[in-house]
Backbone as CSV, one residue per row, in Angstrom:
resi,resn,N_x,N_y,N_z,CA_x,CA_y,CA_z,C_x,C_y,C_z
1,UNK,8.362,-1.423,40.330,9.143,-0.965,39.184,10.415,-1.797,39.030
2,UNK,11.031,-2.150,40.156,12.240,-2.969,40.090,11.938,-4.344,39.524
3,UNK,10.757,-4.896,39.885,10.378,-6.198,39.334,10.082,-6.099,37.846
4,UNK,9.345,-5.034,37.448,8.991,-4.873,36.040,10.210,-4.636,35.177
5,UNK,11.212,-3.948,35.723,12.410,-3.657,34.947,13.348,-4.838,34.852
6,UNK,13.117,-5.885,35.669,13.944,-7.068,35.587,15.145,-7.056,36.496
7,UNK,15.290,-6.029,37.332,16.448,-5.977,38.222,16.359,-7.019,39.328
8,UNK,15.124,-7.349,39.764,14.935,-8.453,40.707,13.829,-9.341,40.166
9,UNK,13.875,-10.650,40.410,12.882,-11.550,39.819,11.530,-11.441,40.498
10,UNK,10.483,-11.847,39.753,9.154,-11.920,40.320,9.070,-13.097,41.295
11,UNK,8.324,-12.978,42.377,8.143,-14.106,43.307,7.124,-15.097,42.765
12,UNK,7.478,-15.837,41.739,6.572,-16.771,41.088,7.163,-18.163,41.141
13,UNK,6.411,-19.107,40.614,6.824,-20.502,40.643,7.935,-20.753,39.646
14,UNK,8.606,-21.908,39.798,9.689,-22.276,38.899,9.183,-22.514,37.490
15,UNK,7.950,-23.033,37.373,7.379,-23.286,36.034,7.207,-21.986,35.273
16,UNK,6.720,-20.942,35.962,6.539,-19.646,35.305,7.879,-19.059,34.881
17,UNK,8.883,-19.153,35.768,10.206,-18.636,35.433,10.818,-19.372,34.256
18,UNK,10.559,-20.690,34.149,11.086,-21.463,33.034,10.469,-21.003,31.725
19,UNK,9.158,-20.749,31.736,8.498,-20.276,30.521,9.020,-18.902,30.122
20,UNK,9.231,-18.029,31.095,9.751,-16.694,30.790,11.147,-16.768,30.202
21,UNK,11.975,-17.658,30.746,13.335,-17.782,30.217,13.323,-18.296,28.793
22,UNK,12.373,-19.180,28.478,12.270,-19.668,27.104,11.832,-18.557,26.158
23,UNK,10.900,-17.728,26.631,10.449,-16.620,25.795,11.563,-15.609,25.569
24,UNK,12.358,-15.351,26.616,13.410,-14.348,26.511,14.481,-14.750,25.512
25,UNK,14.701,-16.058,25.368,15.726,-16.541,24.433,15.116,-17.064,23.146
26,UNK,13.817,-16.779,22.932,13.151,-17.300,21.744,13.702,-16.647,20.487
27,UNK,13.747,-17.419,19.414,14.224,-16.876,18.141,13.262,-15.835,17.601
28,UNK,11.952,-16.016,17.906,10.969,-15.044,17.439,11.155,-13.690,18.102
29,UNK,11.826,-13.659,19.237,12.061,-12.405,19.950,13.384,-11.760,19.563
30,UNK,14.108,-12.360,18.596,15.368,-11.814,18.082,16.420,-11.652,19.182
31,UNK,16.315,-12.461,20.236,17.306,-12.396,21.297,17.157,-11.232,22.249
32,UNK,16.064,-10.451,22.126,15.852,-9.288,22.995,14.985,-9.703,24.177
33,UNK,15.383,-9.442,25.427,14.557,-9.832,26.588,13.211,-9.136,26.558
34,UNK,12.217,-9.795,27.158,10.874,-9.232,27.158,10.671,-8.206,28.269
35,UNK,11.494,-8.244,29.332,11.304,-7.280,30.414,11.861,-5.914,30.018
36,UNK,11.442,-4.899,30.764,11.887,-3.539,30.489,13.351,-3.358,30.878
37,UNK,13.999,-2.395,30.250,15.367,-2.047,30.596,15.367,-0.776,31.441
38,UNK,16.226,-0.733,32.452,16.407,0.484,33.235,17.662,1.183,32.749
39,UNK,17.778,2.485,32.937,18.973,3.203,32.488,20.230,2.631,33.127
40,UNK,21.316,2.485,32.387,22.560,1.907,32.928,23.320,2.910,33.784
41,UNK,22.624,3.491,34.766,23.223,4.475,35.666,22.840,4.123,37.095
42,UNK,23.641,4.549,38.069,23.312,4.200,39.453,21.987,4.776,39.914
43,UNK,21.608,5.958,39.425,20.358,6.585,39.832,19.625,7.062,38.584
44,UNK,18.333,6.723,38.500,17.558,7.115,37.325,17.385,8.621,37.228
45,UNK,17.439,9.329,38.360,17.274,10.782,38.324,18.393,11.446,37.539
46,UNK,19.608,10.891,37.631,20.719,11.458,36.867,20.517,11.257,35.371
47,UNK,19.848,10.158,35.000,19.554,9.916,33.584,18.527,10.919,33.066
48,UNK,17.521,11.212,33.897,16.474,12.144,33.479,17.035,13.548,33.328
49,UNK,17.943,13.951,34.221,18.490,15.305,34.195,19.612,15.482,33.184
50,UNK,20.061,14.395,32.547,21.136,14.496,31.568,20.589,15.064,30.266
51,UNK,21.187,16.097,29.678,20.682,16.648,28.408,20.797,15.624,27.287
52,UNK,19.832,15.689,26.368,19.807,14.737,25.259,20.993,14.906,24.328
53,UNK,21.595,16.096,24.306,22.723,16.326,23.401,23.913,15.439,23.736
54,UNK,24.010,15.000,24.997,25.139,14.150,25.376,25.036,12.761,24.789
55,UNK,23.805,12.356,24.372,23.623,11.036,23.784,23.735,11.068,22.266
56,UNK,23.886,12.229,21.665,24.000,12.338,20.213,25.396,11.917,19.770
57,UNK,25.530,11.377,18.554,26.856,10.988,18.079,27.729,12.210,17.861
58,UNK,29.039,12.067,17.955,29.925,13.219,17.743,29.812,13.753,16.331
59,UNK,30.215,15.030,16.179,30.070,15.676,14.880,30.966,15.060,13.813
60,UNK,32.084,14.468,14.234,32.995,13.878,13.262,32.673,12.418,12.956
61,UNK,31.491,11.932,13.430,31.124,10.546,13.163,30.752,10.385,11.696
62,UNK,30.924,9.179,11.186,30.670,8.895,9.775,29.192,8.591,9.561
63,UNK,28.604,9.169,8.541,27.225,8.916,8.170,27.185,7.912,7.024
64,UNK,26.395,6.863,7.211,26.286,5.833,6.177,25.354,6.340,5.083
65,UNK,25.850,6.406,3.877,25.078,6.885,2.746,24.424,5.714,2.013
66,UNK,23.272,5.981,1.417,22.621,4.971,0.595,23.434,4.751,-0.678
67,UNK,23.430,3.525,-1.206,24.236,3.261,-2.405,23.806,4.100,-3.599
68,UNK,22.512,4.416,-3.687,22.025,5.292,-4.749,20.672,5.850,-4.315
69,UNK,20.288,6.933,-4.933,19.019,7.572,-4.606,17.881,6.761,-5.209
70,UNK,16.920,6.397,-4.369,15.798,5.604,-4.843,14.778,6.521,-5.510
71,UNK,14.650,6.410,-6.819,13.690,7.212,-7.575,12.446,6.369,-7.823
72,UNK,11.299,6.840,-7.321,10.051,6.104,-7.489,9.455,6.458,-8.846
73,UNK,9.129,5.449,-9.641,8.556,5.699,-10.955,7.569,4.621,-11.331
74,UNK,6.416,5.037,-11.858,5.390,4.091,-12.283,4.324,4.849,-13.060
75,UNK,3.389,4.125,-13.614,2.212,4.724,-14.246,1.003,3.873,-13.898
76,UNK,0.097,4.422,-13.121,-1.164,3.752,-12.806,-2.303,4.715,-13.098
77,UNK,-3.451,4.174,-13.439,-4.602,5.031,-13.726,-5.890,4.278,-13.422
78,UNK,-6.932,5.051,-13.248,-8.270,4.514,-13.070,-9.282,5.560,-13.485
79,UNK,-10.377,5.112,-14.105,-11.429,6.058,-14.497,-12.776,5.346,-14.510
80,UNK,-13.814,6.171,-14.405,-15.196,5.689,-14.378,-15.854,6.007,-15.712
81,UNK,-16.613,5.053,-16.234,-17.423,5.281,-17.434,-18.745,4.553,-17.244
82,UNK,-19.614,4.606,-18.255,-20.960,4.070,-18.083,-20.999,2.564,-17.846
83,UNK,-19.915,1.871,-18.172,-19.874,0.423,-17.997,-19.150,-0.038,-16.756
84,UNK,-18.745,0.874,-15.868,-18.064,0.463,-14.646,-16.801,1.257,-14.389
85,UNK,-15.789,0.585,-13.868,-14.510,1.205,-13.517,-13.389,0.440,-14.200
86,UNK,-12.446,1.181,-14.772,-11.255,0.593,-15.390,-10.043,0.952,-14.542
87,UNK,-9.221,-0.038,-14.237,-7.948,0.172,-13.540,-6.836,-0.402,-14.403
88,UNK,-5.774,0.371,-14.604,-4.660,-0.063,-15.457,-3.347,0.393,-14.847
89,UNK,-2.286,-0.360,-15.129,-0.959,-0.023,-14.607,0.101,-0.735,-15.422
90,UNK,1.300,-0.154,-15.425,2.432,-0.843,-16.031,2.974,-1.872,-15.038
91,UNK,4.007,-2.603,-15.429,4.513,-3.691,-14.579,5.996,-3.551,-14.252
92,UNK,6.577,-2.388,-14.452,8.014,-2.221,-14.212,8.255,-1.691,-12.805
93,UNK,9.168,-2.342,-12.080,9.641,-1.859,-10.781,11.070,-1.378,-10.949
94,UNK,11.317,-0.126,-10.594,12.628,0.479,-10.803,13.217,0.924,-9.476
95,UNK,14.554,0.898,-9.409,15.301,1.400,-8.257,16.402,2.292,-8.796
96,UNK,16.146,3.581,-8.820,17.072,4.493,-9.487,17.043,4.234,-10.984
97,UNK,18.209,4.023,-11.571,18.285,3.705,-12.991,18.227,2.225,-13.285
98,UNK,17.946,1.404,-12.275,17.917,-0.047,-12.435,16.485,-0.533,-12.585
99,UNK,16.240,-1.388,-13.574,14.955,-2.066,-13.700,15.010,-3.288,-12.782
100,UNK,14.424,-3.151,-11.597,14.528,-4.216,-10.597,13.706,-5.436,-10.971
101,UNK,12.521,-5.227,-11.544,11.658,-6.348,-11.940,10.762,-5.889,-13.079
102,UNK,10.639,-6.676,-14.158,9.808,-6.261,-15.288,8.358,-6.712,-15.186
103,UNK,8.001,-7.503,-14.184,6.649,-8.075,-14.120,6.108,-7.998,-12.699
104,UNK,5.823,-6.788,-12.254,5.260,-6.562,-10.919,3.776,-6.259,-11.055
105,UNK,2.969,-6.879,-10.205,1.533,-6.620,-10.222,1.230,-5.395,-9.364
106,UNK,0.871,-4.304,-9.992,0.563,-3.064,-9.280,-0.930,-2.866,-9.071
107,UNK,-1.733,-3.843,-9.501,-3.173,-3.834,-9.248,-3.483,-5.053,-8.391
108,UNK,-4.023,-4.822,-7.192,-4.235,-5.897,-6.229,-5.709,-5.981,-5.850
109,UNK,-6.355,-7.143,-6.013,-7.717,-7.315,-5.487,-7.698,-7.290,-3.963
110,UNK,-8.509,-6.423,-3.368,-8.563,-6.271,-1.918,-9.747,-7.022,-1.329
111,UNK,-10.888,-6.951,-2.002,-12.097,-7.637,-1.545,-12.939,-7.955,-2.765
112,UNK,-14.118,-8.505,-2.522,-14.971,-8.938,-3.631,-15.479,-7.779,-4.473
113,UNK,-15.357,-6.546,-3.976,-15.882,-5.395,-4.699,-14.833,-4.317,-4.938
114,UNK,-13.560,-4.625,-4.686,-12.558,-3.562,-4.651,-11.189,-4.054,-5.089
115,UNK,-10.519,-3.257,-5.934,-9.102,-3.443,-6.246,-8.405,-2.109,-5.998
116,UNK,-7.086,-2.150,-5.822,-6.318,-0.921,-5.651,-5.140,-0.930,-6.608
117,UNK,-4.810,0.242,-7.132,-3.569,0.425,-7.882,-2.564,1.083,-6.947
118,UNK,-1.319,0.658,-7.012,-0.305,1.116,-6.059,0.812,1.856,-6.766
119,UNK,1.262,2.943,-6.132,2.399,3.734,-6.603,3.233,4.123,-5.394
120,UNK,4.540,4.223,-5.597,5.436,4.601,-4.518,6.459,3.522,-4.249
121,UNK,6.816,3.361,-2.996,7.764,2.323,-2.602,7.081,0.962,-2.637
122,UNK,7.694,0.007,-3.324,7.072,-1.303,-3.472,6.831,-1.995,-2.145
123,UNK,7.796,-1.931,-1.234,7.647,-2.592,0.066,6.534,-1.945,0.883
124,UNK,6.478,-0.614,0.899,5.434,0.080,1.653,4.050,-0.239,1.095
125,UNK,3.924,-0.245,-0.224,2.625,-0.518,-0.842,2.147,-1.929,-0.532
126,UNK,3.038,-2.910,-0.612,2.659,-4.289,-0.314,2.225,-4.438,1.141
127,UNK,2.930,-3.771,2.042,2.578,-3.850,3.460,1.195,-3.285,3.718
128,UNK,0.905,-2.097,3.196,-0.376,-1.460,3.483,-1.526,-2.124,2.746
129,UNK,-1.256,-2.746,1.617,-2.303,-3.529,0.958,-2.695,-4.728,1.816
130,UNK,-1.718,-5.393,2.413,-2.022,-6.522,3.295,-2.768,-6.065,4.541
131,UNK,-2.374,-4.925,5.089,-3.086,-4.388,6.250,-4.527,-4.071,5.886
132,UNK,-4.745,-3.497,4.710,-6.096,-3.149,4.280,-6.941,-4.399,4.065
133,UNK,-6.363,-5.435,3.465,-7.088,-6.697,3.279,-7.512,-7.271,4.628
134,UNK,-6.605,-7.255,5.588,-6.909,-7.788,6.923,-8.022,-7.007,7.597
135,UNK,-7.958,-5.673,7.552,-8.944,-4.854,8.244,-10.332,-5.009,7.631
136,UNK,-10.411,-5.120,6.298,-11.714,-5.271,5.648,-12.327,-6.624,5.991
137,UNK,-11.520,-7.668,6.002,-12.033,-8.997,6.351,-12.475,-9.058,7.810
138,UNK,-11.711,-8.459,8.697,-12.098,-8.433,10.102,-13.399,-7.660,10.299
139,UNK,-13.571,-6.565,9.579,-14.805,-5.783,9.688,-16.008,-6.620,9.261
140,UNK,-15.868,-7.358,8.161,-16.980,-8.178,7.687,-17.306,-9.297,8.671
141,UNK,-16.295,-9.887,9.292,-16.543,-10.943,10.275,-17.225,-10.396,11.527
142,UNK,-16.866,-9.182,11.930,-17.424,-8.616,13.154,-18.836,-8.093,12.963
143,UNK,-19.116,-7.492,11.794,-20.378,-6.784,11.600,-21.324,-7.475,10.623
144,UNK,-20.866,-8.497,9.923,-21.751,-9.242,9.037,-21.983,-8.616,7.687
145,UNK,-21.327,-7.516,7.380,-21.429,-6.903,6.049,-20.096,-6.243,5.730
146,UNK,-19.862,-6.053,4.449,-18.563,-5.526,4.041,-18.498,-4.007,4.227
147,UNK,-17.296,-3.529,4.374,-17.050,-2.102,4.547,-17.187,-1.391,3.204
148,UNK,-17.858,-0.247,3.199,-18.025,0.499,1.956,-16.685,1.053,1.483
149,UNK,-16.629,1.418,0.215,-15.372,1.895,-0.357,-14.986,3.247,0.243
150,UNK,-15.959,4.117,0.464,-15.651,5.407,1.075,-15.148,5.233,2.506
151,UNK,-15.758,4.310,3.247,-15.282,4.045,4.603,-13.906,3.388,4.588
152,UNK,-13.655,2.550,3.588,-12.334,1.934,3.454,-11.269,2.994,3.205
153,UNK,-11.577,3.952,2.331,-10.630,5.032,2.054,-10.387,5.885,3.297
154,UNK,-11.441,6.140,4.058,-11.282,6.927,5.285,-10.438,6.177,6.309
155,UNK,-10.656,4.863,6.425,-9.856,4.051,7.340,-8.389,4.056,6.939
156,UNK,-8.122,3.867,5.652,-6.740,3.860,5.173,-6.070,5.209,5.389
157,UNK,-6.796,6.285,5.131,-6.240,7.622,5.317,-5.886,7.880,6.777
158,UNK,-6.751,7.455,7.685,-6.477,7.665,9.113,-5.296,6.831,9.587
159,UNK,-5.096,5.644,8.996,-3.951,4.818,9.380,-2.643,5.377,8.830
160,UNK,-2.702,6.016,7.665,-1.488,6.544,7.042,-1.073,7.902,7.598
161,UNK,-2.023,8.654,8.131,-1.735,10.034,8.536,-0.627,10.150,9.580
162,UNK,-0.513,9.247,10.570,0.597,9.387,11.536,1.980,9.306,10.910
163,UNK,2.094,8.770,9.691,3.390,8.641,9.037,3.701,9.823,8.116
164,UNK,2.881,10.866,8.189,3.122,12.048,7.371,4.458,12.685,7.742
165,UNK,5.256,13.014,6.730,6.559,13.602,6.959,7.685,12.603,7.050
166,UNK,7.385,11.319,7.068,8.420,10.293,7.084,8.797,9.927,5.651
167,UNK,9.715,8.967,5.521,10.153,8.536,4.198,9.224,7.500,3.575
168,UNK,8.142,7.160,4.250,7.199,6.213,3.678,6.508,6.837,2.471
169,UNK,6.412,6.081,1.384,5.836,6.582,0.134,4.793,5.589,-0.358
170,UNK,3.525,5.933,-0.175,2.413,5.074,-0.581,1.353,5.945,-1.240
171,UNK,0.894,5.536,-2.409,-0.212,6.206,-3.090,-1.093,5.126,-3.695
172,UNK,-2.275,4.942,-3.124,-3.195,3.893,-3.553,-4.459,4.518,-4.123
173,UNK,-4.922,3.971,-5.236,-6.187,4.385,-5.837,-7.176,3.245,-5.693
174,UNK,-8.252,3.477,-4.953,-9.262,2.460,-4.714,-10.269,2.490,-5.850
175,UNK,-10.404,1.370,-6.552,-11.309,1.246,-7.693,-12.290,0.118,-7.395
176,UNK,-13.579,0.431,-7.342,-14.536,-0.623,-7.022,-15.963,-0.210,-7.287
177,UNK,-16.877,-1.073,-6.847,-18.305,-0.857,-7.057,-19.009,-0.979,-5.721
178,UNK,-19.680,0.088,-5.306,-20.386,0.115,-4.032,-21.541,1.097,-4.168
179,UNK,-22.736,0.581,-4.475,-23.872,1.443,-4.826,-23.498,2.357,-5.987
180,UNK,-22.823,1.799,-6.960,-22.322,2.555,-8.093,-20.810,2.523,-8.140
181,UNK,-20.231,2.951,-9.251,-18.765,2.938,-9.368,-18.128,3.963,-8.443
182,UNK,-16.996,3.597,-7.860,-16.275,4.481,-6.946,-14.798,4.495,-7.318
183,UNK,-14.203,5.681,-7.216,-12.776,5.864,-7.494,-12.241,6.878,-6.484
184,UNK,-11.363,6.433,-5.572,-10.864,7.282,-4.493,-9.351,7.130,-4.411
185,UNK,-8.666,8.261,-4.335,-7.205,8.295,-4.239,-6.802,8.599,-2.802
186,UNK,-5.889,7.786,-2.251,-5.396,7.961,-0.884,-3.877,7.979,-0.928
187,UNK,-3.276,9.005,-0.283,-1.822,9.167,-0.288,-1.276,8.978,1.125
188,UNK,0.029,8.759,1.224,0.657,8.479,2.515,0.656,9.680,3.456
189,UNK,0.399,10.880,2.967,0.307,12.037,3.857,-1.100,12.215,4.423
190,UNK,-2.000,11.266,4.132,-3.354,11.320,4.649,-4.365,11.921,3.707
191,UNK,-3.945,12.380,2.533,-4.874,12.981,1.574,-5.861,11.934,1.059
192,UNK,-7.111,12.349,0.880,-8.162,11.462,0.380,-9.030,12.233,-0.605
193,UNK,-9.029,11.815,-1.867,-9.745,12.519,-2.925,-10.614,11.539,-3.696
194,UNK,-11.839,11.944,-3.977,-12.744,11.137,-4.788,-12.985,11.844,-6.108
195,UNK,-12.953,11.086,-7.208,-13.130,11.681,-8.520,-13.526,10.654,-9.552
196,UNK,-13.517,11.079,-10.815,-13.891,10.210,-11.926,-12.695,9.688,-12.692
197,UNK,-11.536,10.317,-12.538,-10.330,9.860,-13.229,-9.110,10.254,-12.402
198,UNK,-8.197,9.301,-12.242,-6.936,9.547,-11.546,-5.820,8.817,-12.275
199,UNK,-4.673,9.471,-12.344,-3.456,8.827,-12.821,-2.332,9.232,-11.878
200,UNK,-1.567,8.246,-11.420,-0.552,8.472,-10.394,0.768,7.890,-10.868
201,UNK,1.858,8.591,-10.550,3.186,8.104,-10.881,3.938,9.060,-11.779
202,UNK,5.184,8.709,-12.053,6.027,9.576,-12.877,5.532,9.680,-14.309
203,UNK,4.787,8.684,-14.773,4.252,8.730,-16.132,2.852,9.299,-16.226
204,UNK,2.303,9.782,-15.099,0.924,10.270,-15.103,0.689,11.492,-15.992
205,UNK,1.630,12.445,-16.133,1.357,13.572,-17.045,1.104,13.129,-18.481
206,UNK,1.825,12.105,-18.932,1.625,11.611,-20.297,0.303,10.847,-20.408
207,UNK,-0.053,10.109,-19.360,-1.321,9.383,-19.377,-2.504,10.343,-19.340
208,UNK,-2.387,11.422,-18.556,-3.461,12.412,-18.504,-3.680,13.058,-19.869
209,UNK,-2.613,13.241,-20.644,-2.767,13.833,-21.969,-3.670,13.019,-22.867
210,UNK,-3.576,11.698,-22.766,-4.436,10.823,-23.563,-5.841,10.764,-22.977
211,UNK,-5.932,10.660,-21.649,-7.241,10.539,-21.012,-8.078,11.802,-21.187
212,UNK,-7.466,12.970,-21.045,-8.219,14.217,-21.179,-8.769,14.401,-22.589
213,UNK,-8.104,13.823,-23.558,-8.548,13.982,-24.937,-9.655,12.997,-25.316
214,UNK,-9.591,11.765,-24.801,-10.477,10.712,-25.288,-11.548,10.276,-24.295
215,UNK,-11.371,10.538,-23.003,-12.291,9.987,-22.009,-13.641,10.688,-22.054
216,UNK,-14.694,9.880,-22.046,-16.064,10.380,-21.966,-16.934,9.308,-21.308
217,UNK,-18.066,9.723,-20.783,-18.922,8.818,-20.026,-19.508,7.715,-20.897
218,UNK,-19.793,7.984,-22.145,-20.518,7.047,-23.009,-19.632,6.001,-23.664
219,UNK,-18.401,5.832,-23.214,-17.521,4.834,-23.816,-18.086,3.429,-23.636
220,UNK,-17.906,2.598,-24.653,-18.236,1.182,-24.511,-17.108,0.483,-23.756
221,UNK,-17.341,-0.773,-23.403,-16.313,-1.511,-22.671,-15.041,-1.653,-23.501
222,UNK,-15.186,-1.994,-24.773,-14.017,-2.142,-25.637,-13.258,-0.843,-25.816
223,UNK,-13.996,0.267,-25.970,-13.339,1.565,-26.125,-12.614,1.984,-24.845
224,UNK,-13.209,1.693,-23.689,-12.573,2.047,-22.418,-11.291,1.247,-22.204
225,UNK,-11.319,-0.027,-22.549,-10.122,-0.862,-22.405,-9.021,-0.376,-23.341
226,UNK,-9.392,-0.053,-24.571,-8.399,0.448,-25.529,-7.809,1.778,-25.074
227,UNK,-8.651,2.645,-24.501,-8.171,3.940,-24.023,-7.184,3.768,-22.868
228,UNK,-7.506,2.900,-21.917,-6.604,2.678,-20.784,-5.276,2.096,-21.251
229,UNK,-5.336,1.147,-22.168,-4.101,0.551,-22.682,-3.264,1.587,-23.435
230,UNK,-3.918,2.426,-24.209,-3.208,3.456,-24.966,-2.569,4.485,-24.033
231,UNK,-3.277,4.872,-22.958,-2.737,5.868,-22.028,-1.490,5.348,-21.321
232,UNK,-1.527,4.101,-20.866,-0.351,3.537,-20.195,0.785,3.349,-21.192
233,UNK,0.451,2.928,-22.415,1.495,2.724,-23.425,2.208,4.031,-23.755
234,UNK,1.459,5.118,-23.921,2.080,6.409,-24.228,2.954,6.882,-23.069
235,UNK,2.524,6.597,-21.844,3.336,6.980,-20.690,4.634,6.182,-20.642
236,UNK,4.567,4.892,-20.913,5.785,4.072,-20.902,6.719,4.438,-22.045
237,UNK,6.174,4.994,-23.114,7.004,5.396,-24.249,7.879,6.597,-23.902
238,UNK,7.392,7.472,-23.000,8.125,8.691,-22.654,8.789,8.638,-21.282
239,UNK,8.266,7.831,-20.378,8.791,7.780,-19.011,9.725,6.581,-18.867
240,UNK,10.969,6.841,-18.447,11.964,5.772,-18.347,11.672,4.814,-17.201
241,UNK,10.906,5.244,-16.198,10.645,4.408,-15.030,9.367,3.588,-15.172
242,UNK,8.700,3.672,-16.301,7.506,2.874,-16.578,7.759,2.050,-17.832
243,UNK,7.171,0.862,-17.866,7.392,0.057,-19.062,6.947,-1.377,-18.916
244,UNK,7.419,-2.197,-19.872,7.116,-3.626,-19.946,5.647,-3.856,-20.286
245,UNK,4.856,-4.522,-19.462,3.494,-4.895,-19.819,2.472,-3.928,-19.231
246,UNK,1.203,-4.167,-19.586,0.089,-3.376,-19.073,-0.919,-4.331,-18.442
247,UNK,-1.228,-4.122,-17.161,-2.278,-4.875,-16.473,-3.571,-4.072,-16.524
248,UNK,-4.692,-4.768,-16.779,-5.987,-4.104,-16.912,-7.053,-4.870,-16.136
249,UNK,-7.842,-4.138,-15.352,-8.984,-4.710,-14.637,-10.233,-3.905,-14.987
250,UNK,-11.349,-4.612,-15.131,-12.644,-3.966,-15.348,-13.585,-4.413,-14.239
251,UNK,-14.129,-3.447,-13.482,-15.022,-3.752,-12.369,-16.405,-3.239,-12.714
252,UNK,-17.404,-4.119,-12.618,-18.777,-3.745,-12.915,-19.704,-4.574,-12.042
253,UNK,-21.004,-4.441,-12.267,-21.990,-5.180,-11.494,-22.915,-5.922,-12.438
254,UNK,-23.177,-7.196,-12.112,-24.052,-8.013,-12.938,-25.502,-7.593,-12.724
255,UNK,-26.224,-7.369,-13.814,-27.631,-6.995,-13.712,-28.498,-8.185,-13.329
256,UNK,-28.017,-9.402,-13.594,-28.805,-10.602,-13.305,-28.654,-11.043,-11.850
257,UNK,-27.418,-11.238,-11.405,-27.181,-11.748,-10.052,-26.972,-10.652,-9.017
258,UNK,-26.602,-9.456,-9.461,-26.311,-8.376,-8.529,-24.935,-8.438,-7.922
259,UNK,-24.109,-9.422,-8.337,-22.752,-9.554,-7.813,-21.795,-8.643,-8.559
260,UNK,-20.754,-8.214,-7.867,-19.695,-7.434,-8.496,-18.804,-8.376,-9.288
261,UNK,-18.484,-7.991,-10.524,-17.692,-8.833,-11.413,-16.336,-8.189,-11.666
262,UNK,-15.284,-9.000,-11.565,-13.937,-8.592,-11.948,-13.628,-9.203,-13.300
263,UNK,-13.407,-8.373,-14.279,-12.981,-8.846,-15.588,-11.492,-8.540,-15.710
264,UNK,-10.656,-9.562,-15.524,-9.211,-9.382,-15.631,-8.869,-9.411,-17.112
265,UNK,-8.827,-8.246,-17.726,-8.600,-8.160,-19.167,-7.215,-8.667,-19.514
266,UNK,-6.218,-8.236,-18.749,-4.850,-8.725,-18.959,-4.073,-8.573,-17.678
267,UNK,-3.297,-9.607,-17.359,-2.417,-9.565,-16.202,-1.116,-10.256,-16.578
268,UNK,0.002,-9.606,-16.296,1.298,-10.129,-16.702,1.561,-11.489,-16.078
269,UNK,2.171,-12.363,-16.867,2.550,-13.724,-16.491,1.363,-14.660,-16.390
270,UNK,0.176,-14.139,-16.067,-1.014,-14.972,-16.000,-2.114,-14.259,-16.767
271,UNK,-2.125,-14.430,-18.053,-3.102,-13.748,-18.886,-4.439,-14.450,-18.753
272,UNK,-5.456,-13.708,-18.334,-6.779,-14.289,-18.121,-7.801,-13.482,-18.908
273,UNK,-8.806,-14.188,-19.376,-9.927,-13.526,-20.023,-11.204,-14.167,-19.499
274,UNK,-12.206,-13.348,-19.348,-13.457,-13.864,-18.827,-13.787,-13.225,-17.502
275,UNK,-14.961,-13.510,-17.016,-15.452,-12.871,-15.807,-15.430,-13.869,-14.668
276,UNK,-14.966,-13.405,-13.510,-14.913,-14.221,-12.307,-15.841,-13.605,-11.280
277,UNK,-16.811,-14.367,-10.854,-17.754,-13.844,-9.875,-17.112,-13.853,-8.504
278,UNK,-17.315,-12.758,-7.772,-16.751,-12.654,-6.427,-17.871,-12.362,-5.444
């Protein structure tokens, strides 16, 4: 234990000690030693028997307040119709009453058969999207086939559940094609719901008003795209935290090749039309 804690050196060669010293002072380690720390007391038993209240800051200590309350606001939606899955979202990123960025991509391609719409904290959503991309690619490399959308949602839910009750705010809607169209909502508290239509964010009540009135299974591709654009537009008209542009994705399956097709109907800053085989 004394060796592991660093109080006395390991009986190793000079070359090993030199490498350890380089690691301990490495910039990648942020200047923190790699060995364990022991309590700064003469006897560890006194540290164990000390009540935790003695380590708490005094009651008159100053608490650092956030400069402003971070209000999460967005409008994302996804629905299933006879021609596939439609995913749509606005592009405004807000921090309280500040429009932090007018052109944020809230729809992210995760794999060849799957995209996700993100709501919540921008940093948290970007982090978990990257984690999800990594896990799906690793699964395909290990097992030789891609992970199904339902299994992907279950994996994401199990990874998010330990953070329930924290300040992490992530709400992802998985939109893709896997033996048929799939739409699954996963929240940072571990909730996992599968359905035919979801709208998430501060503008979702206004988007649901349009979707509940017009959505039906027999919509054509053009009608579905117009409906999604109209729902997001109406939400941005009433919700101050949603606005700017509308991103639209259409996910379907080719009857000829059997490949899943992403039709990027519109994407802010990079407007694309046409089908890209994945």
